[in-house]
DSSP file (Angstrom, degrees, kcal/mol; ACC not computed):
  #  RESIDUE AA STRUCTURE BP1 BP2  ACC     N-H-->O    O-->H-N    N-H-->O    O-->H-N    TCO  KAPPA ALPHA  PHI   PSI    X-CA   Y-CA   Z-CA
    1    1 A X              0   0    0      0, 0.0    45,-3.7     0, 0.0     2,-0.4   0.000 360.0 360.0 360.0 145.9   28.0    2.2    3.1
    2    2 A X  E     -A   45   0A   0     43,-0.2    77,-2.7    41,-0.0     2,-0.4  -0.750 360.0-167.0 -91.3 134.3   29.5    5.5    4.3
    3    3 A X  E     -AB  44  78A   0     41,-3.4    41,-2.4    -2,-0.4     2,-0.4  -0.948   7.5-159.4-121.5 142.3   30.6    8.0    1.6
    4    4 A X  E     -AB  43  77A   0     73,-3.1    73,-2.9    -2,-0.4     2,-0.5  -0.978   6.0-165.1-119.7 134.0   32.7   11.0    1.9
    5    5 A X  E     -AB  42  76A   0     37,-3.2    37,-2.6    -2,-0.4     2,-0.5  -0.980   2.3-165.8-122.2 124.5   32.6   13.8   -0.7
    6    6 A X  E     -AB  41  75A   0     69,-2.5    69,-2.0    -2,-0.5     2,-0.5  -0.950   9.4-169.5-110.2 122.1   35.3   16.5   -0.8
    7    7 A X  E     +AB  40  74A   0     33,-2.8    33,-2.6    -2,-0.5     2,-0.3  -0.949   9.6 170.9-117.6 128.1   34.3   19.5   -2.9
    8    8 A X  E     -AB  39  73A   0     65,-2.2    65,-3.1    -2,-0.5     2,-0.2  -0.929  37.5 -99.4-132.2 156.5   36.9   22.2   -3.9
    9    9 A X  E     - B   0  72A   0     29,-0.6    63,-0.3    -2,-0.3     3,-0.1  -0.490  45.4-107.9 -71.4 144.3   36.8   25.2   -6.2
   10   10 A X    >   -     0   0    0     61,-3.0     3,-1.9    -2,-0.2    -1,-0.1  -0.343  44.5 -86.6 -67.9 153.8   38.5   24.6   -9.6
   11   11 A X  T 3  S+     0   0    0      1,-0.2    -1,-0.1    -2,-0.0     3,-0.1  -0.359 117.0  29.7 -58.9 139.9   41.8   26.3  -10.3
   12   12 A X  T 3  S+     0   0    0      1,-0.3     2,-0.5    -3,-0.1    -1,-0.2   0.231  89.0 118.9  92.3 -13.9   41.3   29.8  -11.6
   13   13 A X  S <  S-     0   0    0     -3,-1.9    -1,-0.3    58,-0.1    -4,-0.1  -0.752  71.6-114.8 -86.2 127.3   38.0   30.3   -9.7
   14   14 A X        -     0   0    0     -2,-0.5     2,-0.4    -3,-0.1    -4,-0.1  -0.317  25.2-161.0 -61.4 141.7   38.3   33.2   -7.3
   15   15 A X     >  +     0   0    0      1,-0.1     4,-2.1    21,-0.1     5,-0.2  -0.736  16.9 171.4-127.7  81.5   37.9   32.2   -3.7
   16   16 A X  H  > S+     0   0    0     -2,-0.4     4,-2.2     1,-0.2    -1,-0.1   0.843  82.0  53.6 -62.6 -32.9   37.1   35.3   -1.6
   17   17 A X  H  > S+     0   0    0      2,-0.2     4,-2.3     1,-0.2    -1,-0.2   0.907 107.8  50.7 -68.0 -39.8   36.4   33.2    1.5
   18   18 A X  H  > S+     0   0    0      1,-0.2     4,-2.6     2,-0.2    -2,-0.2   0.905 110.1  50.2 -61.3 -41.6   39.9   31.6    1.2
   19   19 A X  H  X S+     0   0    0     -4,-2.1     4,-2.5     2,-0.2    -2,-0.2   0.891 109.4  51.2 -63.3 -39.5   41.4   35.1    0.9
   20   20 A X  H  X S+     0   0    0     -4,-2.2     4,-2.3     2,-0.2    -2,-0.2   0.904 111.0  48.0 -64.4 -41.0   39.5   36.1    4.1
   21   21 A X  H  X S+     0   0    0     -4,-2.3     4,-2.7     2,-0.2     5,-0.2   0.927 110.7  51.8 -63.1 -45.0   40.8   33.1    5.9
   22   22 A X  H  X S+     0   0    0     -4,-2.6     4,-2.1     1,-0.2    -2,-0.2   0.917 111.3  47.2 -58.3 -45.0   44.3   33.8    4.7
   23   23 A X  H  X S+     0   0    0     -4,-2.5     4,-2.4     1,-0.2    -1,-0.2   0.895 111.6  50.4 -64.0 -40.8   44.1   37.4    5.9
   24   24 A X  H  X S+     0   0    0     -4,-2.3     4,-1.4     2,-0.2    -2,-0.2   0.901 109.6  50.5 -65.7 -40.7   42.7   36.3    9.3
   25   25 A X  H  <>S+     0   0    0     -4,-2.7     5,-2.5     2,-0.2     3,-0.2   0.912 111.2  48.9 -62.7 -41.9   45.5   33.8    9.8
   26   26 A X  H ><5S+     0   0    0     -4,-2.1     3,-1.7     1,-0.2    -2,-0.2   0.916 108.9  53.1 -62.6 -43.1   48.1   36.5    9.0
   27   27 A X  H 3<5S+     0   0    0     -4,-2.4    -1,-0.2     1,-0.3    -2,-0.2   0.764 105.3  55.2 -63.4 -25.8   46.4   38.8   11.4
   28   28 A X  T 3<5S-     0   0    0     -4,-1.4    -1,-0.3    -3,-0.2    -2,-0.2   0.403 126.7 -99.7 -88.2   2.3   46.7   36.2   14.1
   29   29 A X  T < 5S+     0   0    0     -3,-1.7     2,-1.2     1,-0.2    -3,-0.2   0.555  76.2 140.3  95.7   7.6   50.4   35.9   13.5
   30   30 A X    > < -     0   0    0     -5,-2.5     3,-0.5    -6,-0.2    -1,-0.2  -0.726  35.6-167.1 -86.7  97.2   50.6   32.9   11.3
   31   31 A X  T 3   +     0   0    0     -2,-1.2     3,-0.1     1,-0.2    -5,-0.0  -0.448  59.3  34.0 -84.0 156.0   53.3   33.9    8.8
   32   32 A X  T 3  S+     0   0    0      1,-0.2     2,-0.6    -2,-0.1    -1,-0.2   0.675  76.0 135.2  78.8  17.8   54.1   32.1    5.6
   33   33 A X    <   +     0   0    0     -3,-0.5     2,-0.3   -11,-0.1    -1,-0.2  -0.895  27.2 162.8-101.7 120.6   50.5   31.0    4.8
   34   34 A X        +     0   0    0     -2,-0.6   -15,-0.0     1,-0.2    -3,-0.0  -0.901  45.8  22.2-134.4 161.2   49.6   31.6    1.1
   35   35 A X        -     0   0    0     -2,-0.3     2,-0.3     1,-0.2    -1,-0.2   0.869  69.0-171.7  54.0  47.5   47.0   30.5   -1.4
   36   36 A X        -     0   0    0    -18,-0.2     2,-0.4    -3,-0.1    -1,-0.2  -0.557   3.9-176.0 -72.1 129.7   44.3   29.4    1.0
   37   37 A X        -     0   0    0     -2,-0.3     2,-0.3   -19,-0.1   -21,-0.0  -0.989   7.9-155.9-125.5 136.1   41.4   27.7   -0.7
   38   38 A X        +     0   0    0     -2,-0.4   -29,-0.6   -23,-0.0     2,-0.2  -0.758  18.0 163.5-110.2 159.9   38.3   26.5    1.2
   39   39 A X  E     -A    8   0A   0     -2,-0.3     2,-0.3   -31,-0.1   -31,-0.2  -0.729  32.0 -89.2-150.7-160.6   35.9   23.8    0.2
   40   40 A X  E     -A    7   0A   0    -33,-2.6   -33,-2.8    -2,-0.2     2,-0.4  -0.932  19.2-158.4-127.8 150.5   33.1   21.6    1.5
   41   41 A X  E     -A    6   0A   0     -2,-0.3     2,-0.4   -35,-0.2   -35,-0.2  -0.996  12.5-176.5-128.5 124.9   33.1   18.1    3.1
   42   42 A X  E     -A    5   0A   0    -37,-2.6   -37,-3.2    -2,-0.4     2,-0.4  -0.981   4.3-170.3-124.8 133.4   29.9   16.0    3.0
   43   43 A X  E     +A    4   0A   0     -2,-0.4     2,-0.3   -39,-0.2   -39,-0.2  -0.985  16.5 160.6-123.4 132.6   29.5   12.6    4.7
   44   44 A X  E     -A    3   0A   0    -41,-2.4   -41,-3.4    -2,-0.4     2,-0.4  -0.985  37.5-118.4-149.0 157.7   26.5   10.4    4.0
   45   45 A X  E     -A    2   0A   0     -2,-0.3     2,-0.4   -43,-0.2   -43,-0.2  -0.841  29.1-163.1 -97.3 134.1   25.3    6.8    4.3
   46   46 A X        -     0   0    0    -45,-3.7     2,-1.1    -2,-0.4     8,-0.1  -0.972  18.1-136.4-122.7 130.4   24.3    5.1    1.1
   47   47 A X        +     0   0    0     -2,-0.4     2,-0.3     7,-0.1    -2,-0.0  -0.744  51.4 139.6 -84.9 101.1   22.2    2.0    0.8
   48   48 A X        -     0   0    0     -2,-1.1     3,-0.1     1,-0.1    -2,-0.1  -0.973  57.0-132.3-144.0 155.4   24.1    0.0   -1.9
   49   49 A X  S    S+     0   0    0     -2,-0.3     2,-0.3     1,-0.1    -1,-0.1   0.699  88.6   8.9 -83.9 -19.5   25.1   -3.6   -2.4
   50   50 A X  S  > S-     0   0    0      1,-0.1     4,-2.1   -49,-0.0     5,-0.2  -0.964  78.9-100.7-153.7 170.4   28.7   -2.9   -3.3
   51   51 A X  H  > S+     0   0    0     -2,-0.3     4,-2.7     1,-0.2     5,-0.2   0.881 117.3  53.2 -63.1 -41.0   31.3   -0.1   -3.3
   52   52 A X  H  > S+     0   0    0      1,-0.2     4,-2.3     2,-0.2    -1,-0.2   0.907 109.9  47.6 -62.5 -42.6   31.0    0.5   -7.1
   53   53 A X  H  > S+     0   0    0      2,-0.2     4,-2.1     1,-0.2    -1,-0.2   0.904 112.6  49.9 -64.8 -41.5   27.3    1.0   -6.9
   54   54 A X  H  X S+     0   0    0     -4,-2.1     4,-2.4     2,-0.2    -2,-0.2   0.925 111.4  48.0 -63.2 -45.1   27.6    3.3   -3.9
   55   55 A X  H  X S+     0   0    0     -4,-2.7     4,-2.5     1,-0.2    -2,-0.2   0.905 110.9  50.9 -63.7 -41.7   30.3    5.4   -5.7
   56   56 A X  H  X S+     0   0    0     -4,-2.3     4,-1.8    -5,-0.2    -1,-0.2   0.904 111.0  48.8 -62.2 -41.5   28.2    5.7   -8.8
   57   57 A X  H  X S+     0   0    0     -4,-2.1     4,-1.8     2,-0.2    -2,-0.2   0.917 112.6  46.9 -64.7 -43.9   25.1    6.8   -6.8
   58   58 A X  H  X S+     0   0    0     -4,-2.4     4,-2.3     1,-0.2    -2,-0.2   0.882 109.3  54.2 -69.1 -37.2   27.1    9.5   -4.9
   59   59 A X  H  X S+     0   0    0     -4,-2.5     4,-2.3     1,-0.2    -1,-0.2   0.895 107.6  51.1 -61.4 -38.8   28.7   10.7   -8.1
   60   60 A X  H  X S+     0   0    0     -4,-1.8     4,-1.9     2,-0.2    -1,-0.2   0.890 108.5  52.0 -64.2 -38.7   25.2   11.2   -9.6
   61   61 A X  H  X>S+     0   0    0     -4,-1.8     4,-2.6     1,-0.2     5,-2.0   0.896 109.8  49.5 -62.7 -40.3   24.2   13.1   -6.5
   62   62 A X  I  <>S+     0   0    0     -4,-2.3     5,-1.8     3,-0.2    -2,-0.2   0.919 110.7  49.2 -64.6 -43.8   27.3   15.4   -6.9
   63   63 A X  I  <5S+     0   0    0     -4,-2.3     6,-0.2     1,-0.2    -1,-0.2   0.842 121.0  35.3 -64.6 -34.0   26.5   16.0  -10.6
   64   64 A X  I  <5S-     0   0    0     -4,-1.9    -2,-0.2    -5,-0.2    -1,-0.2   0.761 139.4 -16.5 -94.2 -26.9   22.8   16.9   -9.8
   65   65 A X  I  <5S+     0   0    0     -4,-2.6    -3,-0.2    -5,-0.2    -4,-0.1   0.599 115.7  63.6-145.2 -49.6   23.0   18.7   -6.5
   66   66 A X  I   <S+     0   0    0     -5,-2.0     2,-0.4     1,-0.0    -4,-0.2   0.819 104.4  35.7 -69.4 -33.8   26.0   18.5   -4.2
   67   67 A X      < -     0   0    0     -5,-1.8     2,-1.1    -6,-0.3     7,-0.1  -0.919  69.1-134.5-122.5 146.2   28.6   20.2   -6.4
   68   68 A X    >>  -     0   0    0     -2,-0.4     4,-2.4     1,-0.1     3,-1.4  -0.818  24.8-165.9 -92.6  94.7   28.4   23.0   -8.9
   69   69 A X  T 34 S+     0   0    0     -2,-1.1    -1,-0.1     1,-0.3     5,-0.1   0.571  78.4  69.2 -67.7  -8.2   30.4   21.3  -11.6
   70   70 A X  T 34 S+     0   0    0      1,-0.1    -1,-0.3    -3,-0.0     3,-0.0   0.892 123.8   9.0 -71.8 -39.0   30.9   24.5  -13.5
   71   71 A X  T <4 S+     0   0    0     -3,-1.4   -61,-3.0   -62,-0.0     2,-0.4   0.463 122.0  67.7-120.1  -4.8   33.2   25.9  -10.8
   72   72 A X  E  <  -B    9   0A   0     -4,-2.4     2,-0.3   -63,-0.3   -63,-0.2  -0.912  55.6-153.8-125.3 147.3   33.8   23.0   -8.4
   73   73 A X  E     -B    8   0A   0    -65,-3.1   -65,-2.2    -2,-0.4     2,-0.3  -0.786  18.4-161.5-103.0 156.0   35.6   19.7   -8.5
   74   74 A X  E     -B    7   0A   0     -2,-0.3     2,-0.4   -67,-0.2   -67,-0.2  -0.985  11.4-160.5-139.2 153.7   34.6   16.8   -6.3
   75   75 A X  E     -B    6   0A   0    -69,-2.0   -69,-2.5    -2,-0.3     2,-0.5  -1.000  11.3-152.9-132.3 132.6   36.1   13.6   -5.0
   76   76 A X  E     -B    5   0A   0     -2,-0.4     2,-0.4   -71,-0.2   -71,-0.2  -0.903  10.1-174.3-110.1 131.7   34.1   10.6   -3.7
   77   77 A X  E     -B    4   0A   0    -73,-2.9   -73,-3.1    -2,-0.5     2,-0.5  -0.993  10.8-155.3-123.4 129.3   35.5    8.1   -1.2
   78   78 A X  E      B    3   0A   0     -2,-0.4   -75,-0.2   -75,-0.2   -27,-0.1  -0.913 360.0 360.0-102.6 126.0   33.6    5.0   -0.1
   79   79 A X              0   0    0    -77,-2.7   -76,-0.2    -2,-0.5    -1,-0.1   0.379 360.0 360.0-122.7 360.0   34.7    3.8    3.4
């Protein structure tokens, strides 16, 4: 099964890369862009017998390695 993981910084965590993107967009003439936040997208294949098992496995991967749960949130989608 294919799994998609979207990882974003938690609210209140400073995002210097997002600020740099915001500044670059402004410099390129894109007005009205504010509060840019950047994140990560991970896609992987999981050998599981059903969607629930796959989601549980990927969530465990996020907790142990893929996401820094102190400063990041993650969302898992099984497709």
